[in-house]
LUMBA-611880 format. One record per residue (C-alpha): residue number from 1; residue in one letter; z, x, y. Coordinates in Angstrom, 3 decimals, decimal comma. Layout:
(site NUM; "A"; (Z; X; Y)),
...
END
This chain:
(site 1; "V"; (15,352; 13,511; -1,884)),
(site 2; "R"; (15,073; 16,995; -0,439)),
(site 3; "D"; (18,584; 17,955; -1,515)),
(site 4; "W"; (18,137; 16,592; -5,053)),
(site 5; "L"; (14,937; 18,606; -5,472)),
(site 6; "A"; (16,383; 21,753; -3,893)),
(site 7; "A"; (19,369; 21,591; -6,257)),
(site 8; "R"; (16,885; 21,825; -9,125)),
(site 9; "G"; (15,060; 24,831; -7,757)),
(site 10; "V"; (12,164; 22,973; -6,150)),
(site 11; "R"; (11,061; 24,178; -2,733)),
(site 12; "A"; (11,373; 21,105; -0,511)),
(site 13; "E"; (11,399; 20,549; 3,240)),
(site 14; "L"; (11,502; 17,830; 5,869)),
(site 15; "R"; (8,437; 17,432; 8,074)),
(site 16; "E"; (9,120; 15,218; 11,055)),
(site 17; "V"; (6,549; 12,518; 11,777)),
(site 18; "L"; (8,507; 10,528; 14,360)),
(site 19; "P"; (11,867; 11,461; 15,892)),
(site 20; "G"; (14,434; 11,172; 13,124)),
(site 21; "R"; (11,853; 9,961; 10,602)),
(site 22; "P"; (10,489; 12,804; 8,479)),
(site 23; "N"; (8,375; 13,032; 5,377)),
(site 24; "V"; (9,813; 15,030; 2,465)),
(site 25; "V"; (7,352; 17,535; 0,993)),
(site 26; "A"; (8,001; 19,647; -2,114)),
(site 27; "T"; (5,715; 22,148; -3,844)),
(site 28; "V"; (5,364; 23,617; -7,323)),
(site 29; "P"; (2,919; 26,506; -7,863)),
(site 30; "G"; (0,212; 26,242; -10,499)),
(site 31; "R"; (-2,330; 28,559; -12,100)),
(site 32; "D"; (-5,076; 27,242; -9,799)),
(site 33; "P"; (-4,704; 27,276; -5,986)),
(site 34; "R"; (-5,600; 23,615; -5,862)),
(site 35; "F"; (-2,956; 20,998; -6,392)),
(site 36; "V"; (-2,290; 17,443; -7,479)),
(site 37; "L"; (-0,548; 15,272; -4,896)),
(site 38; "L"; (2,235; 12,921; -6,008)),
(site 39; "E"; (2,849; 10,558; -3,090)),
(site 40; "S"; (5,201; 7,625; -2,703)),
(site 41; "H"; (7,082; 6,070; 0,193)),
(site 42; "L"; (10,669; 6,267; 1,373)),
(site 43; "D"; (10,852; 3,097; 3,464)),
(site 44; "T"; (11,512; -0,464; 2,313)),
(site 45; "V"; (11,204; -3,941; 3,735)),
(site 46; "E"; (14,178; -5,829; 5,181)),
(site 47; "T"; (17,112; -6,980; 3,065)),
(site 48; "G"; (17,516; -10,545; 4,337)),
(site 49; "G"; (17,887; -13,234; 1,678)),
(site 50; "M"; (18,724; -10,881; -1,173)),
(site 51; "T"; (20,928; -12,242; -3,959)),
(site 52; "V"; (22,024; -8,766; -5,097)),
(site 53; "D"; (23,666; -6,008; -3,071)),
(site 54; "P"; (20,623; -4,272; -1,572)),
(site 55; "F"; (22,252; -0,831; -1,473)),
(site 56; "A"; (24,707; -0,707; -4,390)),
(site 57; "G"; (22,201; 0,419; -7,005)),
(site 58; "T"; (23,813; -1,810; -9,622)),
(site 59; "I"; (22,625; -1,136; -13,172)),
(site 60; "R"; (22,635; -4,114; -15,526)),
(site 61; "D"; (20,891; -4,481; -18,894)),
(site 62; "G"; (18,862; -1,344; -18,332)),
(site 63; "R"; (17,619; -2,339; -14,884)),
(site 64; "L"; (18,473; -0,912; -11,476)),
(site 65; "Y"; (18,890; -3,583; -8,775)),
(site 66; "G"; (18,542; -3,214; -5,019)),
(site 67; "R"; (16,093; -3,223; -2,140)),
(site 68; "G"; (13,266; -0,833; -2,877)),
(site 69; "A"; (14,184; -0,490; -6,563)),
(site 70; "C"; (10,562; -0,880; -7,601)),
(site 71; "D"; (8,905; -0,597; -4,169)),
(site 72; "A"; (9,040; 2,291; -4,260)),
(site 73; "K"; (12,269; 4,053; -5,306)),
(site 74; "G"; (11,413; 3,761; -8,998)),
(site 75; "P"; (7,985; 5,394; -8,634)),
(site 76; "L"; (9,396; 8,043; -6,283)),
(site 77; "A"; (12,234; 8,824; -8,706)),
(site 78; "A"; (9,718; 9,223; -11,533)),
(site 79; "F"; (7,717; 11,655; -9,400)),
(site 80; "M"; (10,879; 13,596; -8,520)),
(site 81; "V"; (11,859; 13,970; -12,180)),
(site 82; "A"; (8,312; 15,020; -13,100)),
(site 83; "T"; (8,205; 17,549; -10,257)),
(site 84; "A"; (11,555; 19,046; -11,264)),
(site 85; "E"; (10,394; 19,408; -14,878)),
(site 86; "L"; (7,124; 21,056; -13,836)),
(site 87; "A"; (8,994; 23,378; -11,453)),
(site 88; "A"; (11,415; 24,459; -14,184)),
(site 89; "A"; (8,526; 25,246; -16,518)),
(site 90; "S"; (6,712; 27,138; -13,765)),
(site 91; "A"; (9,813; 29,224; -13,041)),
(site 92; "A"; (10,030; 30,027; -16,764)),
(site 93; "G"; (6,474; 31,369; -16,795)),
(site 94; "D"; (4,600; 28,219; -17,805)),
(site 95; "P"; (3,029; 26,853; -14,610)),
(site 96; "P"; (0,833; 23,750; -14,700)),
(site 97; "P"; (-2,969; 24,128; -14,393)),
(site 98; "F"; (-2,804; 22,887; -10,801)),
(site 99; "G"; (0,017; 23,145; -8,334)),
(site 100; "V"; (1,932; 20,006; -7,455)),
(site 101; "V"; (2,853; 18,671; -4,044)),
(site 102; "L"; (5,357; 15,828; -4,037)),
(site 103; "A"; (5,448; 13,836; -0,802)),
(site 104; "G"; (7,936; 11,109; 0,021)),
(site 105; "V"; (6,515; 9,533; 3,164)),
(site 106; "M"; (7,898; 7,190; 5,803)),
(site 107; "D"; (6,375; 4,036; 7,329)),
(site 108; "E"; (4,215; 2,795; 4,432)),
(site 109; "E"; (5,472; -0,752; 4,900)),
(site 110; "H"; (4,430; -0,896; 8,555)),
(site 111; "A"; (1,842; 1,387; 10,170)),
(site 112; "Y"; (1,126; 4,143; 7,607)),
(site 113; "Q"; (2,192; 6,919; 9,989)),
(site 114; "G"; (3,810; 8,878; 7,163)),
(site 115; "V"; (0,677; 9,238; 5,073)),
(site 116; "L"; (-1,423; 9,941; 8,162)),
(site 117; "G"; (0,971; 12,756; 9,073)),
(site 118; "L"; (0,753; 14,040; 5,509)),
(site 119; "I"; (-3,048; 14,025; 5,636)),
(site 120; "S"; (-2,894; 16,112; 8,803)),
(site 121; "D"; (-0,537; 18,568; 7,082)),
(site 122; "L"; (-2,934; 18,861; 4,130)),
(site 123; "S"; (-6,108; 19,276; 6,188)),
(site 124; "D"; (-6,612; 22,901; 5,106)),
(site 125; "A"; (-5,421; 22,458; 1,533)),
(site 126; "E"; (-7,359; 22,142; -1,706)),
(site 127; "V"; (-6,591; 18,847; -3,407)),
(site 128; "A"; (-7,794; 17,816; -6,867)),
(site 129; "G"; (-6,580; 14,247; -6,399)),
(site 130; "A"; (-3,511; 12,105; -5,944)),
(site 131; "I"; (-1,250; 9,714; -7,801)),
(site 132; "V"; (0,275; 7,212; -5,391)),
(site 133; "G"; (3,545; 5,719; -6,586)),
(site 134; "E"; (3,734; 1,931; -6,437)),
(site 135; "P"; (4,861; -0,717; -8,951)),
(site 136; "T"; (1,800; -1,202; -11,189)),
(site 137; "D"; (3,536; -2,005; -14,501)),
(site 138; "L"; (2,526; 1,472; -15,695)),
(site 139; "V"; (-1,220; 0,881; -15,496)),
(site 140; "A"; (-3,769; 2,954; -13,599)),
(site 141; "A"; (-5,069; 1,108; -10,539)),
(site 142; "V"; (-8,233; 2,644; -9,108)),
(site 143; "A"; (-9,047; -0,193; -6,707)),
(site 144; "H"; (-7,209; -2,369; -4,244)),
(site 145; "K"; (-8,090; -4,664; -1,387)),
(site 146; "G"; (-8,060; -3,715; 2,267)),
(site 147; "C"; (-6,965; -5,885; 5,153)),
(site 148; "V"; (-7,724; -6,868; 8,716)),
(site 149; "R"; (-5,241; -9,052; 10,610)),
(site 150; "Y"; (-5,850; -10,666; 13,962)),
(site 151; "T"; (-4,710; -13,497; 16,233)),
(site 152; "V"; (-6,796; -16,570; 17,065)),
(site 153; "R"; (-5,946; -18,617; 20,151)),
(site 154; "A"; (-6,905; -22,181; 21,014)),
(site 155; "L"; (-6,921; -22,926; 24,757)),
(site 156; "G"; (-6,283; -26,534; 25,683)),
(site 157; "T"; (-4,990; -28,185; 28,842)),
(site 158; "A"; (-1,270; -28,915; 28,964)),
(site 159; "G"; (-0,020; -32,305; 30,074)),
(site 160; "H"; (2,679; -34,938; 29,668)),
(site 161; "S"; (2,801; -36,447; 26,205)),
(site 162; "S"; (2,911; -39,949; 27,723)),
(site 163; "R"; (-0,623; -39,385; 29,036)),
(site 164; "P"; (-2,362; -37,398; 26,281)),
(site 165; "D"; (-5,803; -38,605; 27,351)),
(site 166; "E"; (-5,461; -36,461; 30,495)),
(site 167; "A"; (-4,778; -33,283; 28,484)),
(site 168; "V"; (-6,509; -31,256; 25,781)),
(site 169; "N"; (-4,197; -30,650; 22,835)),
(site 170; "A"; (-4,447; -27,009; 21,739)),
(site 171; "V"; (-2,713; -27,766; 18,429)),
(site 172; "T"; (-5,363; -30,375; 17,638)),
(site 173; "L"; (-8,071; -27,843; 18,496)),
(site 174; "M"; (-6,459; -25,285; 16,215)),
(site 175; "A"; (-6,241; -27,848; 13,414)),
(site 176; "R"; (-10,044; -27,907; 13,443)),
(site 177; "V"; (-10,108; -24,123; 13,126)),
(site 178; "I"; (-7,618; -24,157; 10,247)),
(site 179; "D"; (-9,575; -26,890; 8,481)),
(site 180; "H"; (-12,705; -24,760; 8,788)),
(site 181; "L"; (-10,887; -21,733; 7,387)),
(site 182; "D"; (-9,676; -23,783; 4,425)),
(site 183; "R"; (-13,214; -24,879; 3,614)),
(site 184; "A"; (-15,270; -21,763; 4,453)),
(site 185; "A"; (-15,049; -18,885; 1,973)),
(site 186; "P"; (-15,650; -15,355; 3,302)),
(site 187; "G"; (-19,011; -15,311; 1,522)),
(site 188; "V"; (-18,664; -11,922; -0,186)),
(site 189; "P"; (-19,522; -11,340; -3,871)),
(site 190; "P"; (-16,368; -10,787; -5,959)),
(site 191; "H"; (-15,336; -7,312; -7,072)),
(site 192; "P"; (-15,054; -6,742; -10,855)),
(site 193; "L"; (-11,442; -5,523; -10,610)),
(site 194; "L"; (-10,265; -7,367; -7,500)),
(site 195; "G"; (-11,916; -10,759; -7,555)),
(site 196; "A"; (-12,695; -12,562; -4,322)),
(site 197; "A"; (-12,076; -11,630; -0,715)),
(site 198; "T"; (-9,562; -13,962; 0,932)),
(site 199; "R"; (-8,828; -15,287; 4,420)),
(site 200; "T"; (-5,391; -16,802; 4,993)),
(site 201; "V"; (-3,545; -18,308; 7,947)),
(site 202; "T"; (-0,101; -16,702; 7,845)),
(site 203; "R"; (1,594; -17,759; 11,102)),
(site 204; "V"; (1,270; -20,607; 13,636)),
(site 205; "R"; (2,699; -20,642; 17,161)),
(site 206; "G"; (2,256; -23,600; 19,504)),
(site 207; "G"; (3,955; -26,195; 21,645)),
(site 208; "E"; (6,437; -25,963; 24,510)),
(site 209; "G"; (8,521; -29,112; 24,155)),
(site 210; "P"; (8,671; -32,514; 22,456)),
(site 211; "N"; (7,203; -34,297; 25,475)),
(site 212; "T"; (4,444; -31,829; 26,405)),
(site 213; "V"; (0,871; -31,771; 25,144)),
(site 214; "P"; (0,471; -28,097; 24,210)),
(site 215; "G"; (-2,058; -26,115; 26,178)),
(site 216; "R"; (-2,013; -23,143; 23,846)),
(site 217; "C"; (-1,786; -22,557; 20,097)),
(site 218; "E"; (-2,092; -19,308; 18,152)),
(site 219; "I"; (-2,524; -18,424; 14,508)),
(site 220; "D"; (-2,513; -15,098; 12,701)),
(site 221; "I"; (-5,134; -14,517; 10,040)),
(site 222; "D"; (-4,856; -12,134; 7,096)),
(site 223; "R"; (-8,322; -11,274; 5,768)),
(site 224; "R"; (-8,244; -9,239; 2,558)),
(site 225; "T"; (-11,354; -7,084; 2,275)),
(site 226; "L"; (-13,161; -5,686; -0,749)),
(site 227; "P"; (-14,549; -2,186; -1,320)),
(site 228; "G"; (-17,732; -1,814; 0,700)),
(site 229; "E"; (-16,515; -4,053; 3,521)),
(site 230; "D"; (-15,637; -2,464; 6,851)),
(site 231; "P"; (-12,597; -4,291; 8,275)),
(site 232; "I"; (-13,850; -4,015; 11,862)),
(site 233; "D"; (-17,244; -5,445; 10,917)),
(site 234; "V"; (-15,442; -8,269; 9,099)),
(site 235; "W"; (-13,378; -9,005; 12,212)),
(site 236; "R"; (-16,485; -9,052; 14,418)),
(site 237; "K"; (-18,175; -11,509; 12,060)),
(site 238; "D"; (-15,080; -13,721; 11,973)),
(site 239; "R"; (-14,792; -13,625; 15,765)),
(site 240; "K"; (-18,372; -14,828; 16,159)),
(site 241; "E"; (-17,850; -17,535; 13,538)),
(site 242; "L"; (-14,590; -18,894; 14,945)),
(site 243; "T"; (-15,406; -18,793; 18,659)),
(site 244; "A"; (-18,556; -20,795; 17,920)),
(site 245; "L"; (-16,525; -23,661; 16,431)),
(site 246; "I"; (-15,300; -24,889; 19,846)),
(site 247; "P"; (-17,162; -22,916; 22,537)),
(site 248; "G"; (-14,989; -21,906; 25,464)),
(site 249; "R"; (-11,778; -22,990; 23,757)),
(site 250; "I"; (-11,243; -20,293; 21,108)),
(site 251; "E"; (-10,297; -16,654; 21,627)),
(site 252; "V"; (-10,016; -13,993; 18,925)),
(site 253; "D"; (-7,903; -10,929; 19,729)),
(site 254; "E"; (-8,544; -7,361; 18,635)),
(site 255; "P"; (-7,064; -6,660; 15,171)),
(site 256; "F"; (-3,416; -5,660; 14,992)),
(site 257; "T"; (-3,777; -4,318; 11,430)),
(site 258; "V"; (-6,756; -2,492; 9,950)),
(site 259; "D"; (-6,614; -1,115; 6,418)),
(site 260; "Y"; (-9,448; -0,091; 4,125)),
(site 261; "A"; (-9,950; -0,977; 0,475)),
(site 262; "L"; (-9,702; 1,551; -2,358)),
(site 263; "D"; (-12,373; 2,103; -5,007)),
(site 264; "T"; (-11,849; 5,425; -6,802)),
(site 265; "P"; (-14,306; 6,368; -9,586)),
(site 266; "A"; (-12,459; 6,076; -12,881)),
(site 267; "A"; (-14,005; 9,348; -14,056)),
(site 268; "S"; (-12,578; 11,433; -11,195)),
(site 269; "P"; (-10,116; 14,089; -12,398)),
(site 270; "V"; (-6,699; 12,554; -11,755)),
(site 271; "P"; (-7,468; 8,974; -12,883)),
(site 272; "A"; (-9,179; 10,354; -15,993)),
(site 273; "A"; (-6,199; 12,559; -16,837)),
(site 274; "L"; (-3,738; 9,722; -16,231)),
(site 275; "R"; (-5,720; 7,386; -18,475)),
(site 276; "G"; (-5,718; 10,068; -21,159)),
(site 277; "A"; (-1,946; 10,359; -20,920)),
(site 278; "L"; (-1,579; 6,584; -21,116)),
(site 279; "A"; (-3,825; 6,419; -24,178)),
(site 280; "A"; (-1,890; 9,211; -25,904)),
(site 281; "A"; (1,330; 7,264; -25,304)),
(site 282; "G"; (-0,160; 4,087; -26,767)),
(site 283; "R"; (-0,236; 2,349; -23,388)),
(site 284; "D"; (-2,955; 0,361; -21,637)),
(site 285; "A"; (-5,448; 3,014; -20,515)),
(site 286; "S"; (-7,991; 0,695; -18,893)),
(site 287; "V"; (-8,549; 0,703; -15,139)),
(site 288; "H"; (-7,083; -2,046; -12,990)),
(site 289; "G"; (-7,240; -3,377; -9,456)),
(site 290; "M"; (-4,426; -4,493; -7,168)),
(site 291; "P"; (-4,594; -7,168; -4,450)),
(site 292; "F"; (-2,163; -5,347; -2,133)),
(site 293; "G"; (-2,785; -2,258; -0,005)),
(site 294; "T"; (-1,275; 1,210; -0,491)),
(site 295; "D"; (-1,369; 4,704; 0,974)),
(site 296; "A"; (-4,052; 5,543; -1,603)),
(site 297; "S"; (-6,859; 4,166; 0,552)),
(site 298; "K"; (-5,891; 6,451; 3,455)),
(site 299; "L"; (-5,882; 9,459; 1,135)),
(site 300; "A"; (-9,235; 8,427; -0,324)),
(site 301; "R"; (-10,773; 8,124; 3,143)),
(site 302; "A"; (-9,571; 11,688; 3,763)),
(site 303; "G"; (-11,509; 12,834; 0,695)),
(site 304; "I"; (-8,671; 12,819; -1,840)),
(site 305; "P"; (-9,535; 10,726; -4,941)),
(site 306; "S"; (-6,458; 8,612; -5,602)),
(site 307; "V"; (-5,044; 6,398; -8,327)),
(site 308; "V"; (-2,070; 4,059; -7,919)),
(site 309; "F"; (0,547; 4,167; -10,673)),
(site 310; "G"; (4,225; 3,576; -11,238)),
(site 311; "P"; (7,010; 1,681; -12,979)),
(site 312; "G"; (7,967; -1,828; -11,956)),
(site 313; "S"; (6,085; -5,013; -11,197)),
(site 314; "V"; (4,755; -6,070; -7,824)),
(site 315; "A"; (6,209; -9,496; -8,645)),
(site 316; "D"; (9,652; -7,914; -8,160)),
(site 317; "A"; (8,757; -6,085; -4,949)),
(site 318; "H"; (10,348; -7,526; -1,776)),
(site 319; "S"; (12,116; -10,132; -3,939)),
(site 320; "A"; (15,665; -11,474; -3,627)),
(site 321; "D"; (16,778; -9,589; -6,753)),
(site 322; "E"; (14,381; -6,627; -6,756)),
(site 323; "S"; (14,807; -4,357; -9,767)),
(site 324; "V"; (13,122; -1,811; -12,005)),
(site 325; "A"; (13,572; -0,959; -15,690)),
(site 326; "L"; (15,039; 2,534; -15,992)),
(site 327; "A"; (13,187; 3,117; -19,264)),
(site 328; "D"; (9,926; 2,578; -17,393)),
(site 329; "V"; (10,963; 5,087; -14,724)),
(site 330; "D"; (11,617; 7,636; -17,471)),
(site 331; "L"; (8,291; 6,881; -19,164)),
(site 332; "A"; (6,437; 7,134; -15,851)),
(site 333; "A"; (7,909; 10,598; -15,281)),
(site 334; "R"; (6,776; 11,760; -18,723)),
(site 335; "L"; (3,288; 10,330; -18,176)),
(site 336; "V"; (2,970; 12,109; -14,826)),
(site 337; "V"; (3,997; 15,428; -16,398)),
(site 338; "E"; (1,426; 14,943; -19,150)),
(site 339; "T"; (-1,232; 13,975; -16,599)),
(site 340; "V"; (-0,716; 17,154; -14,576)),
(site 341; "R"; (-0,523; 19,379; -17,658)),
(site 342; "S"; (-3,679; 17,923; -19,215)),
(site 343; "M"; (-5,932; 18,410; -16,196)),
(site 344; "S"; (-8,786; 20,859; -16,575)),
(site 345; "I"; (-9,597; 23,265; -13,761)),
(site 346; "G"; (-12,751; 21,794; -12,232)),
(site 347; "G"; (-13,617; 19,379; -9,431)),
(site 348; "G"; (-11,380; 18,646; -6,478)),
(site 349; "R"; (-11,612; 18,580; -2,707)),
(site 350; "H"; (-11,312; 21,258; -0,093)),
(site 351; "G"; (-9,973; 20,181; 3,267)),
END
């Protein structure tokens, strides 16, 4: 990424976040000292189970196939092309209204350390807003759900399966918890763009052998939060609710994932400019919400109004034959250029 940008006259550098795992950051000067951030991620999920070569970059019928094609190589490529075009114009004496910072960050798929490192780097900068590259089918997403994940443990008493009456089956205890979770909704009013909050059992671990009554069973819960919900408060409420089901037999661990929801005002500068560019291109210019999390919520919590946008469909992300339409990558690049060029000098955020 750095070398491709540098070959096109864009100032780009590696900024190490973890040993051997840097972010790539490139800059284009503008007429105003503030800038628009174009952020997408470099990492992908695993390649197991893929039915196409994950790394070949095969192009067939106008689509590029491979792991990360739409999540998020396609969005990142669109941002790179847009940045190179804006840099060339700036070098020729036609800079954009705002400067541009392009950031390709690491670790979005796991612990968000790339975007957190980027936020630290930008702490003294002036930011008008951000476009975060993810597969949105070329619509502007101003809202997405957050998440809190935690482990619940049922504590039984192990014993021989020939004498189950002398034991307490932890799997049976956990079945009561799972049944409760299936029947009890989170009890939060739906969001107009995101719908309902959800609470899902995603993993079960229990049992030691075919002839042993299990003394311990664990489940992992994925609770998707809505804007206005604090994930830690949600976890505390869930802990109280679940431990009360079978007093003394249920434990709820501290969360192992905490992520906040996104709810950016549609009228803030970058979303408004992006919607204008979409409308001018005859595309859907309405605002949308996404059920999955992105780096945008971390940027928003740092005071950077953010919109999620990019080519590709989330239905293809992480799939066995992940792909992206190259025409959509090209269109996304042109829409990003138009978004940056159409922004008026006003509003923004100072770190």
